[in-house]
C-alpha positions as CSV (number, residue, x, y, z in Angstrom):
1,X,-52.1,64.3,44.4
2,X,-53.3,67.8,44.1
3,X,-54.8,68.8,40.5
4,X,-53.1,72.0,40.5
5,X,-49.4,72.4,41.2
6,X,-47.9,74.3,44.4
7,X,-45.3,75.7,42.2
8,X,-44.9,76.3,38.5
9,X,-41.0,77.1,37.6
10,X,-40.0,79.8,34.9
11,X,-39.6,77.0,32.4
12,X,-42.7,75.1,32.9
13,X,-41.5,72.7,35.6
14,X,-44.0,71.7,38.3
15,X,-43.9,71.0,42.0
16,X,-46.7,69.0,43.3
17,X,-47.6,68.1,46.7
18,X,-48.4,64.6,47.8
19,X,-49.9,63.1,51.1
20,X,-48.2,60.1,52.0
21,X,-48.5,57.7,55.2
22,X,-45.4,59.3,56.5
23,X,-46.1,62.8,55.8
24,X,-45.9,65.0,53.1
25,X,-43.7,64.8,49.9
26,X,-43.1,67.3,46.8
27,X,-42.9,65.9,43.4
28,X,-40.8,67.8,41.3
29,X,-41.3,67.7,37.5
30,X,-39.4,69.0,34.6
31,X,-39.6,67.6,30.9
32,X,-40.3,64.3,31.7
33,X,-37.9,63.7,34.9
34,X,-39.5,63.6,38.4
35,X,-38.0,63.4,41.7
36,X,-39.4,63.6,45.2
37,X,-38.3,65.8,47.9
38,X,-39.3,66.0,51.8
39,X,-39.8,69.7,51.8
40,X,-40.9,72.7,49.3
41,X,-37.7,74.6,49.6
42,X,-35.7,71.7,48.9
43,X,-37.8,70.9,46.0
44,X,-37.6,74.3,44.7
45,X,-33.8,74.3,44.8
46,X,-34.2,71.0,42.6
47,X,-36.6,72.6,40.1
48,X,-34.2,75.5,39.7
49,X,-31.1,73.5,38.8
50,X,-33.0,71.3,36.7
51,X,-34.5,74.3,34.7
52,X,-31.2,76.0,34.6
53,X,-29.4,72.8,33.3
54,X,-31.7,72.9,30.4
55,X,-31.0,76.2,29.8
56,X,-27.3,75.7,29.5
57,X,-27.6,72.6,27.2
58,X,-29.5,74.7,24.7
59,X,-26.8,77.6,24.5
C-alpha cells in the first residue's frame, strides 16, 4: 500500500491504491469501515456515500 492516500474525503475518509497480482485495487476507508473497489471512480462514489450517511446519522 502506498503511504499516502490517493484521495482524502471532506470528512476524513481515505482511498489508497493497492497493487495486486490481478491489477489495481482501491481501498476505501471511513471511520473504521473499509471496502475494496476495482476503480478510483467507484471508490470515490462509495466514499462519498459513506461520508454522507454519517452526516445524516449525526443530524
